[in-house]
C-alpha positions in Angstrom: 12.2 13.0 -45.0 13.0 11.9 -41.5 12.0 13.3 -38.1 13.8 16.5 -36.9 17.4 15.7 -36.0 17.3 12.5 -37.9 19.4 11.9 -40.9 18.1 8.8 -42.4 19.7 8.2 -45.8 18.2 4.9 -46.8 14.8 3.2 -46.7 16.4 0.6 -44.5 17.2 3.3 -41.9 13.6 4.5 -42.0 12.4 0.9 -41.5 14.8 0.5 -38.5 13.5 3.6 -36.7 9.9 2.4 -37.4 10.7 -1.0 -36.0 12.3 0.3 -32.9 9.4 2.8 -32.2 6.8 0.0 -32.8 8.0 -1.7 -29.6 5.9 -1.6 -26.4 9.1 -0.7 -24.4 12.2 1.2 -25.5 15.3 2.5 -23.7 16.5 6.0 -24.6 19.7 7.9 -23.8 21.8 10.6 -25.4 25.4 11.5 -25.4 27.4 14.5 -26.5 29.4 14.3 -29.7 31.9 16.8 -31.0 31.0 17.8 -34.6 33.0 19.8 -37.1 31.1 22.9 -37.9 31.0 23.3 -41.7 32.9 26.3 -43.0 34.9 27.4 -40.0 36.9 24.3 -39.0 35.7 24.5 -35.4 33.9 21.9 -33.5 30.6 22.2 -31.6 28.7 19.8 -29.4 25.8 17.9 -30.9 23.9 15.0 -29.4 23.5 11.4 -30.5 20.3 10.0 -29.3 19.9 6.2 -29.0 16.6 4.4 -28.9 16.9 0.6 -28.1 14.3 -2.1 -28.5 15.5 -5.3 -26.7 13.2 -7.4 -24.5 15.4 -10.5 -24.6 16.1 -10.2 -20.9 12.3 -10.6 -20.3 12.2 -13.7 -22.5 11.1 -12.0 -25.8 12.1 -13.6 -29.1 11.7 -10.4 -31.1 14.9 -9.2 -32.7 16.6 -6.4 -30.8 17.4 -3.1 -32.7 18.9 0.3 -32.0 18.1 3.6 -33.8 20.5 6.5 -33.6 19.4 10.0 -34.3 21.6 13.1 -34.3 20.6 16.6 -33.2 22.7 19.8 -33.1 21.7 20.4 -29.4 20.0 18.8 -26.4 16.9 20.8 -26.9 13.8 19.0 -25.8 12.3 19.4 -29.3 14.4 16.6 -30.6 13.4 13.7 -28.2 9.8 15.0 -28.5 10.0 14.7 -32.3 11.7 11.3 -32.1 9.1 9.9 -29.7 6.1 11.4 -31.6 3.6 8.5 -32.2 5.4 6.1 -29.7 3.1 4.4 -27.3 4.5 2.3 -24.5 7.1 2.3 -21.8 10.1 4.6 -22.1 13.0 3.7 -19.9 15.3 6.7 -19.6 17.3 8.9 -17.3 15.6 11.9 -15.6 16.3 14.3 -18.5 13.4 16.9 -18.5 13.3 16.8 -22.3 11.3 13.5 -22.1 8.7 15.0 -19.7 6.2 16.2 -22.3 6.1 12.7 -23.7 4.6 11.4 -20.5 1.8 14.0 -20.2 -0.9 12.4 -22.3 -0.5 8.9 -20.8 0.5 7.2 -24.1 4.1 7.0 -22.8 4.8 5.5 -19.4 8.0 6.6 -17.6 10.3 3.9 -16.3 13.3 5.2 -14.5 16.7 3.9 -15.1 18.2 2.3 -12.0 21.7 2.4 -13.5 21.5 6.2 -13.7 20.1 6.5 -10.2 22.9 4.1 -8.9 25.5 6.3 -10.5 24.3 9.3 -8.5 24.3 7.3 -5.3 27.8 6.1 -6.1 29.0 9.6 -6.6 27.5 10.6 -3.3 29.1 7.6 -1.6 32.5 8.6 -2.9 32.1 12.1 -1.7 30.6 11.2 1.6 30.5 7.7 2.9 27.6 7.5 5.3 24.9 5.0 6.2 22.3 6.4 3.8 24.5 6.2 0.7 25.9 2.8 1.7 22.4 1.4 2.2 21.1 2.8 -1.1 23.9 1.1 -3.0 23.3 -2.2 -1.1 19.6 -2.2 -1.9 20.3 -1.4 -5.6 22.7 -4.4 -5.5 19.7 -6.5 -4.2 17.6 -5.3 -7.2 20.5 -6.2 -9.6 20.7 -9.7 -8.0 17.0 -10.3 -8.5 17.2 -9.2 -12.1 20.2 -11.4 -12.8 18.2 -14.4 -11.4 15.2 -13.8 -13.6 16.9 -12.4 -16.8 15.8 -14.2 -19.9 12.8 -15.8 -18.3 9.3 -14.9 -19.6 7.2 -12.8 -17.1 4.9 -15.8 -16.6 7.8 -18.1 -15.5 8.1 -19.2 -11.8 11.2 -17.2 -11.2 10.0 -14.0 -12.8 6.4 -14.1 -11.6 7.4 -13.7 -8.0 9.6 -10.7 -8.8 7.2 -8.3 -7.0 7.3 -10.5 -3.9 11.1 -10.4 -3.8 11.4 -6.6 -4.4 10.8 -4.5 -1.4 9.4 -1.0 -1.7 11.4 1.7 0.1 10.3 5.0 1.4 12.3 7.8 2.8 12.5 8.2 6.6 14.5 10.4 8.9 17.2 7.7 9.1 17.4 7.3 5.4 15.3 4.4 4.2 12.6 2.1 5.7 11.0 -0.9 4.2 7.3 -0.8 3.8 
């Protein structure tokens, strides 16, 4: 028997979910899927949850893997059940369904810059102003740093000075200010 919302048919599927969840860092996301409701021929919206283990960009030699889990809704009970027992870093969007996983400290939240960038890009398209332009420029700087160090182990020269190359930003009345 699998976790709630999981339809694992084979022992290999159970091994895959265990392998993904044994990582120290995973990426999570969900997407809506149209599902035919048995018996009445109508469709409803379910969710397909993806959990990815892949540290190759950080120089890891561990095999990457992905685990897919289906749920009939986006209720927070599903990611909570999927993440039960996971300890490590969870990189995900800001979906509130993940919040209870962060409460005991076993799971550390790592925000997803791509999701944040998408929001700034939408704002930029709606209203082009200095704040939105600057936010996209700075995210572009982060992407350039990541491209430069991708695949290098954290102890390598290029990757180890990452923190020195990344500037922290804080809100100010004019938008952003470097600390």
